Backbone as a ProteinNet text record, in pm:
[ID]
protein_1_A
[PRIMARY]
FPSHDNKKWMRVEYDSDDTLITALIKSTRTLLESYTGLSFGTKEIETVIDITKEIQVPYSPLQTMTSVYRRENNAWVLCVVDLDYYIINNTIQVELPALYKLTYTAGYTTLPEPLKTDIKVMTAWQYENRGIKFDEYGTAQTYPFMNLLNARNYRQIVI
[TERTIARY]
11427.7	11295.4	11252.9	11144.5	11103	11051.4	11077.4	11023.2	10873.6	10813.9	10672.5	10633.4	10705.7	10684.6	10679.4	10782	10791.1	10666.3	10629.9	10516.1	10384	10377.6	10261.3	10254	10364.2	10371.6	10324.6	10360.7	10321.2	10179.9	10116.9	9984.8	9983.5	10087.2	10091.1	10076.1	9973.7	9938.9	9976.6	10039.6	10073.1	10218.7	10261.2	10400.7	10450.2	10358.9	10394.3	10485.8	10481.1	10567.5	10698.5	10734.8	10849.9	10980.8	10988.3	11119.7	11118.9	11007.7	10999.8	11026.7	10958.2	10978.3	11121.3	11186.7	11328.8	11412.3	11386.7	11469	11442.8	11321.1	11286	11353.3	11348.1	11429.8	11577.6	11631.1	11782.8	11810.1	11724.6	11744	11722.7	11628.1	11605.2	11714.9	11766.4	11885.8	11992	12026.8	12139.3	12119	11998.1	11972.3	11991.3	11938.6	11960	12092.6	12178.6	12317.6	12393.7	12355.7	12420.1	12373.4	12253.4	12199.1	12261.6	12273.6	12331.4	12475.3	12545.3	12688.2	12726	12629.6	12650.2	12644.6	12704	12688.9	12580.8	12475.2	12361.4	12380.7	12495.2	12539.7	12687.7	12737.7	12885.3	12934.4	13043.5	13115.6	13258.9	13335	13479	13491	13562.3	13580.9	13734.8	13756.9	13898.6	13879.2	13938.1	13930.1	14060.2	14087.8	14205.6	14155.7	14212.5	14153.9	14273.8	14256.6	14357.4	14325.8	14415	14386.5	14489.5	14448.2	14539.5	14564.3	14459.6	14479	14377.8	14256	14157.6	14035.6	13967.7	13853.9	13775.1	13640.5	13552.7	13558.1	13577.2	13581	13456.8	13463.7	13337.8	13273	13135.9	13048.5	13074.9	13068.5	13089.9	12949.9	12926.3	13020.5	13135.3	13251.9	13380.3	13373.8	13409.5	13423.5	13569.4	13646.1	13788.1	13865	13978.6	14069.3	14163	14167.9	14254.7	14405.8	14401.9	14537	14526.1	14633.5	14648.8	14786	14776.9	14902	14907.2	15018	15046.2	15130.9	15091.7	15173.6	15284.7	15409	15532.3	15622.6	15678.6	15768.8	15716.9	15589	15536.1	15520.8	15516.7	15503.2	15407.7	15346.9	15259.2	15338.4	15338	15415.7	15308.9	15332.4	15241.9	15258.3	15148.7	15142.8	15126.3	15163.9	15155.5	15055.2	14957.8	14861.8	14931.2	14880.9	14932.9	15069.4	15119	15248.5	15214.7	15161.5	15140.1	14995.9	14899.8	14756.5	14689.9	14574.4	14496.6	14350	14272.3	14135.4	14058.4	13975.4	13874.3	13744.8	13660.7	13526.9	13528.3	13469.5	13470.7	13560.3	13652.4	13752.9	13886.7	13960.3	14105.3	14179.9	14282.2	14368.5	14515.9	14574.4	14702.2	14804.1	14933.2	15052.9	15094.4	15085.7	15140.3	15028.5	15012.8	14920.8	14966.5	14876.1	14922.4	14798.2	14813.4	14717.2	14723.8	14613.8	14613.2	14520.7	14563.3	14478.3	14435.7	14304.1	14245.1	14167.5	14191.9	14103.3	14048.3	13918.8	13847	13723	13663.2	13534.8	13436.9	13330.5	13232.4	13091.1	13003.3	12860.9	12796.4	12663	12589.5	12586.5	12593	12566.8	12416.8	12356.9	12212.3	12172	12090.4	12046.5	11944.8	11959.7	11871.8	11719.5	11629.3	11497.6	11451.2	11481.8	11443.1	11480.9	11599.7	11647.9	11573.2	11534.9	11451.9	11322.7	11266.9	11131	11138.8	11246.2	11257.2	11263.8	11330.8	11346.6	11199.6	11119.7	10984.8	10895.4	10910	10831.3	10852.8	10980.1	11014.4	10999.9	11009.6	10985.3	10837.9	10747	10609.1	10563.7	10630	10587.5	10633.4	10741.1	10781.5	10692.2	10652.5	10573.1	10438.8	10374.6	10244.7	10256	10364.2	10381.1	10464.6	10457.3	10533.3	10505.7	10605.5	10575.5	10592.9	10611.9	10633.2	10772.8	10801.7	10921.1	11004.6	11125	11225.9	11318.7	11371.3	11479.4	11617.5	11725.6	11856.9	11895.7	11815.3	11855.4	11762.9	11679.1	11599.6	11474.5	11426	11319.6	11207.6	11080.6	10970.7	10899.6	10798.2	10728.1	10663.2	10612.3	10538.7	10627.5	10744.2	10837.7	10847.1	10864	10877.7	10990.9	10964.1	11070.1	11174.4	11298.5	11407.6	11432.3	11395.8	11413.1	11308.5	11204.6	11116	11130.6	11235.8	11260.4	11348.7	11356.9	11450.6	11592.1	11626.5	11763.9	11826.8	11749.7	11815.9	11892.4	11847.6	11916.5	12046.5	12067.9	12184.8	12287.5	12248.4	12324.4	12465.1	12561.4	12700.9	12750	12850.8	12920.3	13020.5	13018.4	13098.6	13172.3	13302.3	13382.3	13396.6
10763.8	10810	10831.3	10915.6	10932.9	10808	10783.3	10668.8	10677.3	10565.6	10555.7	10637.9	10634.3	10703.7	10852.1	10905.5	11050.8	11095.1	11020.7	11050.5	11046.7	10940.3	10928.1	11056.1	11096.7	11213.7	11337.5	11342.6	11462.1	11448.3	11335.2	11297.9	11301.3	11237.9	11215.8	11070.5	11031.5	10895.6	10837.8	10920.7	10862.3	10883.2	10825.2	10824.5	10932.5	10991	11078.8	11200.7	11230.8	11345.7	11307.8	11173.6	11124.1	11201.3	11237.2	11302.6	11437.2	11508.8	11647.3	11634.8	11551.2	11537.5	11500.1	11419	11382.2	11508.5	11594	11716.9	11807.3	11822.9	11907.5	11858.8	11733.6	11679.6	11722.8	11704.5	11730.9	11880	11962.4	12109.5	12144.1	12093.2	12124	12069.7	11959.3	11901.4	11998.1	12046.1	12136.3	12273	12326.8	12443.4	12423.7	12313.9	12293.8	12265.1	12202.3	12187.7	12318.8	12392.6	12535.9	12616.1	12609.4	12681.7	12630.1	12499.9	12443.4	12438.2	12426.3	12404.4	12263.1	12172.6	12029.7	11955.1	11835.8	11737.3	11631.1	11635.5	11543.4	11396.7	11379.8	11245.3	11234	11119.8	11094.4	11157.1	11241	11296.3	11325	11325.9	11354.9	11513.9	11575.2	11713.1	11760	11846.1	11907.2	12055.4	12121.7	12266	12322.2	12443.4	12522.5	12629.3	12633.4	12725.1	12779.7	12904.8	12976	12943.1	12872.7	12841.4	12899.4	12982.7	13043.6	12949.4	12888.2	12792.4	12665.7	12701.6	12583.4	12635.2	12539.1	12575.9	12443.8	12465.7	12357.2	12324.1	12202.2	12168.6	12197.8	12258.6	12295.7	12161.8	12168.4	12057.5	11932.7	11940.3	11821.5	11764.6	11642.4	11587.9	11519.7	11532.4	11465.5	11320.7	11247.7	11103	11057.2	11102.7	11078.4	11186.1	11217.4	11311.1	11236.5	11258.7	11177.8	11238.4	11374.7	11439.6	11585.2	11627.3	11773.3	11817.3	11933.2	11989.8	12138.9	12187.5	12329.9	12388.6	12517.9	12594.6	12649.8	12613.5	12669.3	12695	12824.6	12856.7	12819.2	12850	12827.4	12679	12595.8	12462.5	12391.7	12289.4	12214.7	12106.5	12110.6	12014.7	11931.7	11796	11707	11727.6	11726.8	11744.5	11601.1	11589.3	11471.8	11489.5	11396.8	11394.1	11387	11452.9	11453.3	11519.2	11571.7	11649.9	11788.5	11795	11919.2	11962.1	11873.3	11899.3	11789.7	11828.6	11745.1	11750.6	11641	11640.2	11615.7	11699.5	11680.1	11703.6	11597.1	11605.2	11648.6	11773.1	11822.2	11943.7	11950.4	12059.8	12012.7	12099.1	12078.9	12180.1	12139.9	12234.6	12222.4	12337.7	12327.5	12390.2	12351.1	12407.9	12536.9	12549.9	12662	12741.9	12869.1	12930	12941	12905.4	12894.7	12863.6	12862	12823.3	12662.6	12595.2	12450.2	12399.7	12286.3	12208.1	12076.7	12070.5	11952.3	11870.8	11734.3	11640.6	11547.1	11529.8	11452.6	11398.7	11301.4	11244.2	11299.2	11347.5	11406.4	11370.5	11401.6	11375.6	11270.2	11288.8	11196.8	11062	10952.6	10821.8	10791.2	10849.5	10842.2	10984.4	11047.6	11188.3	11186	11286.4	11291.7	11325.3	11266.2	11278.4	11424.9	11509.5	11648.6	11707.4	11671	11716.1	11653.9	11524.8	11456.9	11519.9	11561.1	11627	11753.8	11838.4	11965.8	11948.6	11835.2	11805.4	11777.7	11698.4	11672.9	11792.9	11881.3	12001.4	12094.1	12122.3	12210.5	12151.8	12029.6	11957.3	11972.8	11945.1	11945.2	12091.4	12190	12314.5	12352.6	12323.3	12353.8	12283.4	12161.7	12084.3	12150.4	12194.7	12255.7	12388.2	12463.5	12601.7	12621.2	12527.5	12537.5	12666.4	12730.1	12851.4	12982	12976.5	13093.9	13140	13272.3	13327.1	13334.8	13292.7	13307.8	13409.9	13468	13561.2	13492.8	13573.7	13517.5	13414.8	13418.5	13341.7	13211.4	13190.1	13074.2	13089.5	13214.1	13230.3	13305.3	13284	13357.2	13407.1	13503.1	13557.6	13448.8	13349.2	13251.3	13123.4	13120.8	13005.9	12968.6	12847.1	12807.3	12883.8	12957.6	13035.3	12949.7	12977.5	12890.4	12894.4	13005.7	13013.7	12928.6	12876.8	12789	12646.4	12605.2	12471	12407.1	12287.3	12212	12244.6	12275.4	12296.2	12408.2	12502.8	12616.9	12561.4	12456.3	12396.6	12321.7	12305.3	12227.3	12317.7	12444.2	12542	12572.8	12569	12589.6	12708.6	12768.7	12865	12798.6	12834.6	12784.1	12895.7	12882.9	12995.3	12964.6
8920.8	8931.5	9075.1	9100	9239.4	9305.6	9428.2	9499.7	9510	9529.5	9549.7	9668.7	9774.5	9903.8	9879.7	9803.3	9768.8	9690.4	9585.8	9510.1	9587.4	9676.1	9767.6	9849.2	9913.5	9999.9	9927.5	9801.7	9716.7	9657.5	9689.1	9629.2	9477.3	9408.2	9275.8	9253.3	9172.1	9161.8	9019.7	8938.2	8800.9	8773.2	8661.5	8630.5	8532.9	8462.1	8355	8391.9	8514.8	8553	8630.5	8627.5	8693.6	8657.8	8540.2	8493.3	8548.1	8554.2	8610.2	8755.7	8827.8	8976.2	9006.9	8931.3	8952.4	8946.4	8844.6	8819	8931.6	8987.4	9098.5	9219.8	9246.7	9366.3	9355.8	9234.2	9231.6	9247.3	9185.8	9212.6	9358.7	9419.8	9556.2	9647.4	9615.6	9687	9675	9551.7	9532.5	9604.5	9603	9674.2	9820.1	9884.4	10026.5	10067.9	9971.9	10008.9	10006.1	9921.7	9918.8	10043.6	10074.3	10190.5	10316.2	10323.6	10459.1	10463.3	10349.7	10345	10370.3	10345.3	10374.3	10248.3	10243	10127.7	10171.7	10108.1	10136.4	10098.8	10018.7	9977.4	9966.2	9966.8	9954.7	9822.7	9842.5	9721.1	9746.3	9637.5	9655.8	9635.7	9721.1	9717.6	9711.9	9630.1	9632.1	9635.2	9738.9	9755.9	9792	9752.3	9802.9	9891.2	10005.6	10100.8	10197.8	10233.1	10324.5	10464.1	10544.1	10675.4	10766.2	10867.3	10957.9	11089.9	11133	11245.5	11230.6	11219.7	11200.5	11119.5	11053.3	10972	10970.3	10965	10936	10778.1	10744.4	10605.5	10531	10416.1	10347.2	10300.5	10303.1	10254.3	10331	10475	10556.5	10560.5	10623	10718.1	10657.9	10721.3	10666.4	10692.7	10594.8	10610.8	10615	10516	10515	10447.2	10504.3	10444.2	10357.3	10227.3	10134.6	10132.6	10119.9	10118.9	10157.5	10205.8	10247.8	10211.6	10125.6	10076.5	10111.7	10151.4	10188.6	10082.7	10054.7	9950.4	10017.4	9964.8	10018.6	9894.3	9889.5	9783.4	9631.9	9615.2	9479.9	9448.1	9540.3	9523	9635.3	9596.2	9686.5	9759.4	9893.8	9982.3	10057.6	10053.8	10112.8	10266	10338.3	10482.8	10538.8	10666.7	10740.4	10859.1	10864.9	10968.6	11108.1	11217.2	11338.9	11358.2	11246.6	11250.2	11196.9	11075.9	11004.7	11026.4	11053.3	11066.7	11148.8	11210.2	11288.2	11227.6	11239.1	11204.3	11336.5	11370.2	11487.8	11437.3	11434.4	11382.8	11234.2	11215.6	11080.1	11061.2	11143.7	11150.9	11119.4	11041.3	11022.6	11092.2	11181.2	11246.8	11187.4	11154.8	11095.4	11183.7	11171.5	11249.4	11198.9	11056.3	10997.5	10904.6	10924.5	10841	10700.1	10603.7	10467.8	10374.6	10248.2	10153.8	10146.6	10164.4	10168.2	10057.5	10001.2	9915.1	9974.2	9999.5	10064.5	9964.1	9974.1	9898.4	9996.2	9999.5	10093.9	10048.7	10124.7	10095.9	10199.5	10165.8	10260.8	10226.1	10313.6	10291.3	10381.5	10392.7	10464.6	10395.2	10476	10425.9	10436.5	10534.1	10567.2	10593.4	10502.7	10526.8	10641.6	10733.5	10843.6	10802.2	10863.6	10828.9	10807.9	10903.9	10885.8	10751	10691.8	10567.1	10445.7	10478.4	10377.2	10363.7	10478.8	10478.8	10400.4	10421	10354.5	10204.8	10150.7	10021.9	9965.8	10033.8	9999.5	9998.3	10095.7	10107.1	9989.2	9961.5	9862.1	9720.9	9702	9574.2	9546.1	9647.3	9627.8	9598	9664.3	9635.8	9486.6	9449.2	9318.7	9208.4	9237.1	9144.4	9132.3	9244.6	9244.2	9182.7	9193.2	9139.3	9032.1	8938.4	8815.2	8736.9	8687.9	8607.8	8677.1	8810.1	8884.5	8861.8	8849.3	8823.3	8950.8	8943.5	9052.8	9031.3	9151.8	9130.9	9130.2	9133	9105.4	9221.2	9342.3	9456.6	9449.8	9357.1	9345.7	9434	9474.7	9556.4	9487.1	9525.3	9485.5	9609.7	9585.9	9698.2	9793.4	9733.3	9811.4	9827.3	9790.3	9812	9952.1	9982.5	10128.7	10198.6	10294.4	10364	10418.4	10375.8	10422.3	10568.5	10639.3	10776.2	10850.6	10786.8	10841.9	10814.3	10740.6	10708.5	10825.9	10828.4	10919	10890.8	10760.3	10719.6	10795.1	10853.2	10929.2	11048.4	11099.8	11207.6	11181.5	11048.6	11003	10933.2	10919.4	10836	10888.2	10803.6	10837.6	10752.7	10794.6	10706.1	10619.6	10492.7	10391.1	10331	10318.6	10261.5	10108.6
[MASK]
+++++++++++++++++++++++++++++++++++++++++++++++++++++++++++++++++++++++++++++++++++++++++++++++++++++++++++++++++++++++++++++++++++++++++++++++++++++++++++++++

């Protein structure tokens, strides 16, 4: 359920809408993760991606790389760190261009305060404006403009 601080920030003093507020927080978090290309919490990710030389791992920040496989002759071949690939911050660099299967743990262990504030702002707006119709991108005419949120400073390109 929503924390007391979040509800106080939203100026909600009763518990009857806790389920609704929790759902709004979850949908806002999902929307902002998609917008920024980041994982707001720790999660296991498996992705198949074509890498020619280097690429930022999707939905960083990267915590640990569990496994890297390269597609060769219709089979997945296990790669060796510091021989077949290198990890530098949130980027993987490979020796051979190919299709790669990455398994890793990513996400913030502590979400930065500006992103927490964005979740509060958007959740409060959704709570106050229930019933407004959204387009296929999850926006409405009066929806908080994404380019005015703190999240714009964290945005990454995700393939």
